[in-house]
Each structure stands twice: as structure tokens, then as C-alpha cells.
C-alpha atoms as an extended CHARMM CRD file, in Angstrom:
* protein
*
       116  EXT
         1         1  UNK       CA              0.0000000000        0.0000000000        0.0000000000  PROA      1               0.0000000000
         2         2  UNK       CA              1.4800000000        3.4010000000       -0.9480000000  PROA      2               0.0000000000
         3         3  UNK       CA              2.3250000000        5.7790000000        1.8600000000  PROA      3               0.0000000000
         4         4  UNK       CA              0.4090000000        9.0540000000        1.9260000000  PROA      4               0.0000000000
         5         5  UNK       CA              2.4190000000       12.1920000000        2.5560000000  PROA      5               0.0000000000
         6         6  UNK       CA              0.7080000000       15.1780000000        4.1390000000  PROA      6               0.0000000000
         7         7  UNK       CA              2.0050000000       18.6470000000        3.2990000000  PROA      7               0.0000000000
         8         8  UNK       CA              1.9490000000       20.8730000000        6.4150000000  PROA      8               0.0000000000
         9         9  UNK       CA              1.5280000000       24.6190000000        6.1160000000  PROA      9               0.0000000000
        10        10  UNK       CA              1.1130000000       27.3860000000        8.7060000000  PROA      10              0.0000000000
        11        11  UNK       CA             -2.2660000000       29.0680000000        9.0030000000  PROA      11              0.0000000000
        12        12  UNK       CA             -0.9670000000       32.3450000000        7.5240000000  PROA      12              0.0000000000
        13        13  UNK       CA              0.7510000000       30.9720000000        4.4030000000  PROA      13              0.0000000000
        14        14  UNK       CA              0.0930000000       30.3610000000        0.7250000000  PROA      14              0.0000000000
        15        15  UNK       CA              1.9910000000       28.6210000000       -2.0910000000  PROA      15              0.0000000000
        16        16  UNK       CA              1.8120000000       28.0100000000       -5.8210000000  PROA      16              0.0000000000
        17        17  UNK       CA              0.8780000000       24.5410000000       -7.0020000000  PROA      17              0.0000000000
        18        18  UNK       CA              2.2790000000       23.5510000000      -10.4100000000  PROA      18              0.0000000000
        19        19  UNK       CA              0.7650000000       20.8540000000      -12.6160000000  PROA      19              0.0000000000
        20        20  UNK       CA              3.4740000000       18.7830000000      -14.2920000000  PROA      20              0.0000000000
        21        21  UNK       CA              2.6900000000       15.8270000000      -16.5370000000  PROA      21              0.0000000000
        22        22  UNK       CA              5.1570000000       12.9480000000      -16.4300000000  PROA      22              0.0000000000
        23        23  UNK       CA              5.4910000000        9.4990000000      -17.9560000000  PROA      23              0.0000000000
        24        24  UNK       CA              5.1950000000        6.2040000000      -16.0610000000  PROA      24              0.0000000000
        25        25  UNK       CA              8.7430000000        6.3990000000      -14.7040000000  PROA      25              0.0000000000
        26        26  UNK       CA              8.5130000000       10.0470000000      -13.6400000000  PROA      26              0.0000000000
        27        27  UNK       CA             10.1500000000       11.8260000000      -16.5880000000  PROA      27              0.0000000000
        28        28  UNK       CA              8.5380000000       15.2590000000      -17.0670000000  PROA      28              0.0000000000
        29        29  UNK       CA              6.6970000000       15.7520000000      -20.3530000000  PROA      29              0.0000000000
        30        30  UNK       CA              6.9120000000       19.5430000000      -20.4750000000  PROA      30              0.0000000000
        31        31  UNK       CA              4.0130000000       21.9460000000      -20.8310000000  PROA      31              0.0000000000
        32        32  UNK       CA              0.3870000000       20.8840000000      -20.8150000000  PROA      32              0.0000000000
        33        33  UNK       CA             -0.9740000000       20.1620000000      -24.2890000000  PROA      33              0.0000000000
        34        34  UNK       CA             -2.4950000000       23.1800000000      -26.0180000000  PROA      34              0.0000000000
        35        35  UNK       CA             -6.0530000000       23.7660000000      -24.8950000000  PROA      35              0.0000000000
        36        36  UNK       CA             -5.7050000000       21.6580000000      -21.7280000000  PROA      36              0.0000000000
        37        37  UNK       CA             -7.1810000000       23.5540000000      -18.8040000000  PROA      37              0.0000000000
        38        38  UNK       CA             -6.7970000000       21.9310000000      -15.3810000000  PROA      38              0.0000000000
        39        39  UNK       CA             -9.6740000000       22.0010000000      -12.9300000000  PROA      39              0.0000000000
        40        40  UNK       CA             -8.5120000000       22.7570000000       -9.3770000000  PROA      40              0.0000000000
        41        41  UNK       CA            -10.7040000000       21.9130000000       -6.3640000000  PROA      41              0.0000000000
        42        42  UNK       CA            -10.3970000000       22.3330000000       -2.5730000000  PROA      42              0.0000000000
        43        43  UNK       CA            -12.1200000000       19.6850000000       -0.4540000000  PROA      43              0.0000000000
        44        44  UNK       CA            -12.7130000000       22.2970000000        2.2740000000  PROA      44              0.0000000000
        45        45  UNK       CA            -12.7510000000       25.9480000000        1.1210000000  PROA      45              0.0000000000
        46        46  UNK       CA            -13.2280000000       27.0410000000        4.7430000000  PROA      46              0.0000000000
        47        47  UNK       CA             -9.6450000000       25.8370000000        5.4000000000  PROA      47              0.0000000000
        48        48  UNK       CA             -7.9350000000       26.0950000000        1.9830000000  PROA      48              0.0000000000
        49        49  UNK       CA             -8.7370000000       28.0980000000       -1.1240000000  PROA      49              0.0000000000
        50        50  UNK       CA             -7.3360000000       27.4300000000       -4.5780000000  PROA      50              0.0000000000
        51        51  UNK       CA             -7.1760000000       30.0950000000       -7.2880000000  PROA      51              0.0000000000
        52        52  UNK       CA             -5.9320000000       29.2640000000      -10.7920000000  PROA      52              0.0000000000
        53        53  UNK       CA             -3.4980000000       31.7430000000      -12.3260000000  PROA      53              0.0000000000
        54        54  UNK       CA             -4.9600000000       33.6630000000      -15.2440000000  PROA      54              0.0000000000
        55        55  UNK       CA             -1.6340000000       33.8390000000      -17.0770000000  PROA      55              0.0000000000
        56        56  UNK       CA             -0.6340000000       30.1520000000      -16.6930000000  PROA      56              0.0000000000
        57        57  UNK       CA             -3.2800000000       27.4130000000      -16.6130000000  PROA      57              0.0000000000
        58        58  UNK       CA             -0.8180000000       24.9380000000      -15.0800000000  PROA      58              0.0000000000
        59        59  UNK       CA             -0.4050000000       26.9610000000      -11.8660000000  PROA      59              0.0000000000
        60        60  UNK       CA             -2.7880000000       27.7790000000       -9.0120000000  PROA      60              0.0000000000
        61        61  UNK       CA             -2.2860000000       29.5490000000       -5.6950000000  PROA      61              0.0000000000
        62        62  UNK       CA             -3.3280000000       27.5970000000       -2.6030000000  PROA      62              0.0000000000
        63        63  UNK       CA             -3.9970000000       29.8030000000        0.4390000000  PROA      63              0.0000000000
        64        64  UNK       CA             -5.0230000000       29.1310000000        4.0020000000  PROA      64              0.0000000000
        65        65  UNK       CA             -8.0140000000       30.9650000000        5.4340000000  PROA      65              0.0000000000
        66        66  UNK       CA             -6.6080000000       31.2000000000        8.9680000000  PROA      66              0.0000000000
        67        67  UNK       CA             -8.6250000000       28.2150000000       10.1460000000  PROA      67              0.0000000000
        68        68  UNK       CA             -6.7990000000       25.0870000000       11.3530000000  PROA      68              0.0000000000
        69        69  UNK       CA             -7.6950000000       21.7570000000        9.7970000000  PROA      69              0.0000000000
        70        70  UNK       CA             -7.0470000000       19.4140000000        6.9150000000  PROA      70              0.0000000000
        71        71  UNK       CA             -8.0210000000       19.4990000000        3.3000000000  PROA      71              0.0000000000
        72        72  UNK       CA             -7.1450000000       18.1300000000       -0.0800000000  PROA      72              0.0000000000
        73        73  UNK       CA             -6.4080000000       19.9800000000       -3.2790000000  PROA      73              0.0000000000
        74        74  UNK       CA             -7.2530000000       17.9690000000       -6.3660000000  PROA      74              0.0000000000
        75        75  UNK       CA             -6.5840000000       18.7410000000       -9.9940000000  PROA      75              0.0000000000
        76        76  UNK       CA             -8.0640000000       17.1310000000      -13.0590000000  PROA      76              0.0000000000
        77        77  UNK       CA             -6.4350000000       17.4950000000      -16.4790000000  PROA      77              0.0000000000
        78        78  UNK       CA             -7.5990000000       16.1110000000      -19.8220000000  PROA      78              0.0000000000
        79        79  UNK       CA             -5.4590000000       13.0840000000      -20.6940000000  PROA      79              0.0000000000
        80        80  UNK       CA             -3.8330000000       13.6550000000      -24.1080000000  PROA      80              0.0000000000
        81        81  UNK       CA             -3.5780000000        9.8740000000      -24.6810000000  PROA      81              0.0000000000
        82        82  UNK       CA             -7.1210000000        9.0480000000      -23.4780000000  PROA      82              0.0000000000
        83        83  UNK       CA             -9.4390000000       12.0680000000      -23.8820000000  PROA      83              0.0000000000
        84        84  UNK       CA            -12.3290000000       10.2860000000      -22.1040000000  PROA      84              0.0000000000
        85        85  UNK       CA            -10.2060000000        9.5300000000      -19.0040000000  PROA      85              0.0000000000
        86        86  UNK       CA             -8.8910000000       12.6170000000      -17.1930000000  PROA      86              0.0000000000
        87        87  UNK       CA             -5.6730000000       12.5180000000      -15.2140000000  PROA      87              0.0000000000
        88        88  UNK       CA             -6.2200000000       13.3300000000      -11.5250000000  PROA      88              0.0000000000
        89        89  UNK       CA             -3.7200000000       14.3750000000       -8.8630000000  PROA      89              0.0000000000
        90        90  UNK       CA             -4.2790000000       15.1020000000       -5.1680000000  PROA      90              0.0000000000
        91        91  UNK       CA             -2.3260000000       16.8140000000       -2.4070000000  PROA      91              0.0000000000
        92        92  UNK       CA             -3.2900000000       16.2900000000        1.2510000000  PROA      92              0.0000000000
        93        93  UNK       CA             -2.6550000000       19.3920000000        3.3540000000  PROA      93              0.0000000000
        94        94  UNK       CA             -2.7330000000       20.0030000000        7.0980000000  PROA      94              0.0000000000
        95        95  UNK       CA             -3.0110000000       23.6060000000        8.2720000000  PROA      95              0.0000000000
        96        96  UNK       CA             -1.1580000000       24.0650000000       11.5680000000  PROA      96              0.0000000000
        97        97  UNK       CA             -0.6660000000       27.0870000000       13.8700000000  PROA      97              0.0000000000
        98        98  UNK       CA              1.9160000000       29.6260000000       12.7500000000  PROA      98              0.0000000000
        99        99  UNK       CA              4.6500000000       31.1410000000       14.8900000000  PROA      99              0.0000000000
       100       100  UNK       CA              3.7420000000       32.8210000000       18.1700000000  PROA      100             0.0000000000
       101       101  UNK       CA              3.1700000000       36.5320000000       17.5980000000  PROA      101             0.0000000000
       102       102  UNK       CA              0.8880000000       37.6070000000       20.4490000000  PROA      102             0.0000000000
       103       103  UNK       CA              0.7970000000       37.1450000000       24.1940000000  PROA      103             0.0000000000
       104       104  UNK       CA             -2.4150000000       37.1180000000       26.1940000000  PROA      104             0.0000000000
       105       105  UNK       CA             -2.7580000000       37.1000000000       29.9710000000  PROA      105             0.0000000000
       106       106  UNK       CA             -5.8080000000       35.3580000000       31.3490000000  PROA      106             0.0000000000
       107       107  UNK       CA             -6.6080000000       35.5380000000       35.0790000000  PROA      107             0.0000000000
       108       108  UNK       CA             -7.8460000000       32.2150000000       36.4610000000  PROA      108             0.0000000000
       109       109  UNK       CA             -8.7490000000       30.6800000000       39.7850000000  PROA      109             0.0000000000
       110       110  UNK       CA            -10.0270000000       33.9360000000       41.3190000000  PROA      110             0.0000000000
       111       111  UNK       CA            -10.7440000000       33.3590000000       45.0550000000  PROA      111             0.0000000000
       112       112  UNK       CA            -11.4710000000       35.4140000000       48.1290000000  PROA      112             0.0000000000
       113       113  UNK       CA             -8.9060000000       35.2880000000       50.8540000000  PROA      113             0.0000000000
       114       114  UNK       CA             -8.8850000000       36.1460000000       54.5110000000  PROA      114             0.0000000000
       115       115  UNK       CA             -6.8930000000       39.2260000000       55.4460000000  PROA      115             0.0000000000
       116       116  UNK       CA             -5.6710000000       39.3640000000       59.0160000000  PROA      116             0.0000000000
């Protein structure tokens, strides 16, 4: 059974996701065929958004919304060899807390005491 890798990203980050076609042994095939437009989808837009680039169909920006959680970005691309069977890729993402940047003080355990 293949091992699933989860990409971890802080809750205040974004990154570009590039679609790269490759052959069965992993050799890159270059640019997407002319007219191929990938379809990008986020499994949970409340955690992760995905926005395709207008100037390059093979790239999309994935951004966190500030909410912690997990999600999956999937992309579907027409298969040049089998037009009726799209190629699908998925990336599992976990959104984790970013670096500490604020400090809050919270009083707790407030009790009366006897003063002598």
C-alpha cells in the first residue's frame, strides 16, 4: 500500500501549485498540451482556497483561510492519450498554527482570601 504524505503549512501561508505531466517512470513531459485547462478543487474551502493563475493554466495559488484543519487539493487534467479519461492528482494538506506573535494574559482561579 502506498504511503500518503501530508504537506503541512502554517495558518498564515500560501503557495503556488504547479501541474506537471510525467510518464510512467517520472520523466517530465513539459508543458500541458495546447487547450488543456486543469480544474482545481479544494475539499474544504473554509480551510484552503485554490485560485488558478490567469496567465498560466498549469499553476494555481493555494492559500489558508486562517482556520486550522485538513483538506485536499485535487486537480483534473484532460489526458492527451485518453481524452475520455482525465488525469487526476491530489495533495493532502494540514493547516497548523503559525509562529507565536501575540501574548495574552488570562486571570484564572479567582478566590477570596482572609486578610488578618
